[in-house]
N, C-alpha and C positions, 0 to 999 in steps of 0.2 A: 355595172364592174369597170373596176377603176384599177388602172394602171400606175404605178410606180417606177417612175426609171430613174435612178442616180446616174450621172457620165462624169466621172474622175478626169480631167484635163485642163490644162492650162487655156486662158484666151486665145492666144498664139496656134494652138491646134486647133482651136473653134473654128479661126479666122480661116485658116488654110481648109479646115474642113468643109465649110460652105462658100468656100473661093471667094472670099472680101482680099485686096491686095493689100500686098505686103508696105506699109506705108511707113515704115520705122527711117529707112532713110531720107522722105521727105519732114518727118517729123525732128530728125538729128539736124537737117538743112534752115529749117523753120527756128530751132532753138539757136543755132550758131547766130543768125541773123540778129534775131532779139537780141542776145549777149552782145553780139558786136555795138547795135544802137543804143542799149544800155551802159557800156564804157563808154561812147563818143558822147552820151546826153540827150534826153531824149526833151526836143522843144514841142511846145504846143501845136506847130504847123505839121511835125509828122506825126504826133496823137491825131489829129484832123483829117490828115490823107491816110491816116490805117483806118481810121474809124469807118472813112467813108468808103474805103474800099471792100472792108467787112460786111456793110451795113445792103442786104439781101435787094432794097430797094431803093438805094442810091440817096442821094441828097435831099430828094422829097421824104424820105422815109426817118431820114436823119434828123430833119427840121421838123417834122412834125411828132415823132420822141422827145425832141429837146422842149415844144412847146408843152407838148404833155405834161413833161417833170417841171416845167416851170410851175404851171396851174397847180400841179398838185403840189408843191412848195409852198406856193402864195394859200393854198388851201389848206395847207397843215398850220402855216403861220397864224393865218384867220382864226384858228380853233384854239391855238395854244393861246394865243389873245384873249379869246372868249373863253376861259376853262370853268366858268358858271361864280366863280369867287367875285366877280364883279358885273355889274352891269355892261349890257352890248352898247358903244355908242352908236346914234343914230344919227 
């Protein structure tokens, strides 16, 4: 036996129905701060501190991700250099 139930409601109504908190004011505050930072000009230090604070495992996770992306980029560069049209250098 199968039931098909279709509910027509907005995302806000669903959030209230299942008891999720209203995050609109927090979202507005976040947007205001990002806009303020954009107007002042973003420096690499600001980006680095933001990424560190957003990273779930802190600096160690960020370093691991950075090393992974570096090794991935080096591998992609190596495969692009050796696309089969010329022999690989030994």
